C-alpha positions as CSV (number, residue, x, y, z in Angstrom):
1,M,-18.4,73.7,19.9
2,K,-19.4,77.3,19.8
3,L,-22.1,78.6,20.4
4,V,-23.1,81.9,18.7
5,K,-26.2,84.5,20.3
6,E,-28.6,86.8,18.0
7,S,-31.4,88.8,18.2
8,L,-34.0,86.4,16.7
9,N,-37.7,86.1,18.0
10,E,-36.2,82.7,19.0
11,G,-33.0,83.8,21.3
12,I,-29.9,81.3,20.3
13,V,-28.7,80.5,17.3
14,K,-26.9,77.9,17.1
15,K,-25.3,78.6,13.4
16,L,-22.6,75.1,11.6
17,K,-21.6,75.1,8.0
18,I,-21.1,72.3,6.4
19,F,-18.0,71.8,3.3
20,D,-17.9,68.1,1.6
21,F,-14.4,67.8,0.8
22,D,-13.8,65.8,-2.9
23,D,-15.0,67.9,-5.7
24,T,-16.0,70.5,-3.3
25,L,-12.9,72.3,-1.4
26,V,-10.7,70.0,-3.4
27,K,-10.0,67.7,-7.0
28,S,-8.3,64.7,-6.5
29,D,-7.6,61.5,-9.5
30,A,-8.9,59.3,-6.5
31,K,-11.0,56.6,-8.3
32,V,-14.3,54.6,-6.4
33,Y,-14.2,50.8,-8.3
34,V,-17.3,49.1,-8.2
35,I,-16.5,45.2,-8.3
36,K,-18.5,43.2,-9.9
37,E,-19.2,40.0,-9.2
38,N,-17.4,38.5,-11.2
39,G,-14.5,40.0,-11.2
40,E,-14.7,43.2,-13.7
41,I,-13.6,46.4,-11.4
42,I,-15.1,49.4,-12.4
43,P,-13.4,53.4,-12.2
44,L,-15.6,55.4,-11.0
45,S,-14.8,58.8,-10.1
46,T,-16.2,61.3,-7.6
47,Q,-18.7,62.5,-9.4
48,E,-20.1,59.6,-11.1
49,Y,-19.6,57.3,-7.7
50,A,-22.0,60.0,-6.1
51,N,-24.8,59.1,-8.8
52,Y,-24.6,55.9,-9.1
53,K,-26.4,52.8,-7.7
54,L,-25.0,49.7,-7.1
55,K,-26.4,46.3,-8.3
56,P,-26.9,43.1,-6.7
57,G,-23.7,41.6,-6.2
58,E,-21.4,44.9,-7.1
59,E,-19.3,46.3,-3.5
60,F,-17.5,49.6,-4.3
61,D,-14.0,49.7,-3.1
62,F,-12.8,53.1,-1.4
63,T,-9.0,52.1,-1.0
64,E,-7.7,55.0,-3.3
65,F,-9.5,57.1,-0.5
66,K,-7.8,56.0,2.8
67,K,-5.4,58.8,2.0
68,V,-5.6,62.2,0.2
69,D,-2.5,62.4,-2.6
70,N,-0.3,64.9,-3.8
71,N,-2.5,65.4,-7.5
72,T,-4.8,66.8,-4.9
73,E,-5.9,70.8,-5.1
74,I,-7.9,73.1,-3.8
75,I,-10.9,75.0,-5.6
76,D,-9.7,78.4,-4.9
77,K,-13.9,80.1,-4.7
78,Q,-14.9,77.8,-2.2
79,F,-11.9,77.2,-0.2
80,E,-11.7,80.7,-0.4
81,F,-15.5,80.8,1.5
82,F,-14.8,78.1,3.9
83,K,-11.4,79.1,5.2
84,N,-12.6,82.7,5.5
85,A,-15.7,81.2,7.5
86,L,-13.4,80.0,9.6
87,Q,-11.3,82.8,10.1
88,N,-14.8,84.9,11.3
89,N,-14.7,81.9,14.0
90,E,-17.4,79.9,12.7
91,E,-18.6,76.6,13.4
92,V,-17.5,74.7,10.6
93,V,-17.3,71.1,9.8
94,I,-16.1,68.8,7.2
95,L,-19.0,66.1,6.0
96,T,-17.2,63.4,4.0
97,A,-18.1,60.3,2.4
98,R,-14.7,59.0,3.0
99,E,-14.2,56.3,5.6
100,E,-10.8,57.8,6.6
101,S,-11.8,61.0,7.9
102,S,-8.4,61.0,9.3
103,A,-6.6,60.9,5.4
104,V,-8.1,64.4,5.1
105,S,-7.6,66.6,8.7
106,D,-3.9,65.2,8.1
107,Y,-4.0,66.8,5.3
108,L,-6.2,70.2,6.1
109,K,-3.1,70.2,9.2
110,N,0.2,69.7,7.4
111,N,-1.2,71.4,4.0
112,F,-2.6,74.8,5.8
113,N,-2.4,74.1,9.4
114,I,-5.9,74.1,9.8
115,D,-7.6,71.6,12.9
116,I,-11.3,71.1,11.9
117,P,-13.7,68.0,13.2
118,V,-13.7,66.0,9.8
119,I,-16.5,63.3,10.0
120,S,-17.3,61.1,7.8
121,S,-20.9,59.9,7.0
122,G,-20.2,56.5,5.7
123,M,-22.1,54.2,5.0
124,E,-25.2,56.9,6.7
125,S,-26.6,59.8,4.0
126,K,-25.1,63.0,4.3
127,A,-28.9,64.2,5.1
128,S,-29.0,62.2,7.9
129,W,-26.4,63.5,9.8
130,V,-27.5,67.4,9.2
131,E,-30.7,66.3,10.8
132,K,-28.9,65.0,13.8
133,Q,-27.2,68.3,14.7
134,I,-30.3,69.8,14.0
135,K,-31.5,68.0,17.0
136,N,-28.7,68.4,18.6
137,G,-30.2,72.4,18.2
138,Y,-28.6,73.9,15.8
139,T,-31.0,76.4,13.7
140,D,-28.6,77.5,10.8
141,I,-27.3,75.6,8.8
142,F,-25.1,75.7,5.8
143,F,-24.8,72.6,3.6
144,M,-22.2,73.0,0.3
145,D,-21.5,70.0,-1.8
146,D,-21.2,68.1,-5.7
147,A,-23.8,65.6,-5.5
148,Q,-27.2,67.2,-6.5
149,E,-28.6,63.9,-4.4
150,H,-27.0,65.4,-1.4
151,I,-28.8,69.0,-2.1
152,N,-31.8,67.6,-2.5
153,D,-32.1,64.9,0.4
154,V,-30.9,68.3,3.2
155,N,-32.8,70.5,0.4
156,M,-36.1,68.6,2.1
157,L,-34.7,68.8,6.1
158,K,-36.5,72.1,5.1
159,F,-40.3,71.2,5.1
160,K,-39.4,68.9,8.1
161,Y,-37.7,71.6,10.2
162,P,-40.0,75.0,9.4
163,K,-38.0,76.8,11.7
164,V,-34.9,75.9,11.1
165,R,-32.9,78.5,8.3
166,I,-31.1,75.5,5.8
167,K,-29.4,77.2,3.3
168,T,-27.3,74.8,0.5
169,E,-24.7,75.3,-2.3
170,L,-24.5,72.8,-5.3
171,V,-20.9,73.4,-6.6
172,K,-20.5,72.0,-10.6
């Protein structure tokens, strides 16, 4: 990982730009399914999933997120910002809720020749992952996501770590 030096009172600044994948950098037709205890299946868009709270006896099925399908389209504005960060040799990662982060890695390599870390937050909150990066010495963090809940959670870290510069951007 690259260390960026800047002249600040505190010395060395470690910068990290973190991007969500689905509905932030790309749009896809993939659905998350809620499997109810009675066998009923409810399809959710990624936006609906981001705000859905499981009820007792329900579980999520992420089968469609094990690959990135051919109907996936980049979201121009955010994808250009993402590519500019890469071209400027900034440290960039994708933090996705997808369990199969390799599908995102393969999509980026095969379609754009981009090879960067793609991390699955899995059952851990994205804010917890960001907090681990702060504890690993990152002092300047940019976080882009389409889910208000993730943005709110990461913004709460500003109060816990007031010396760390944390900028968030909600994608709609």
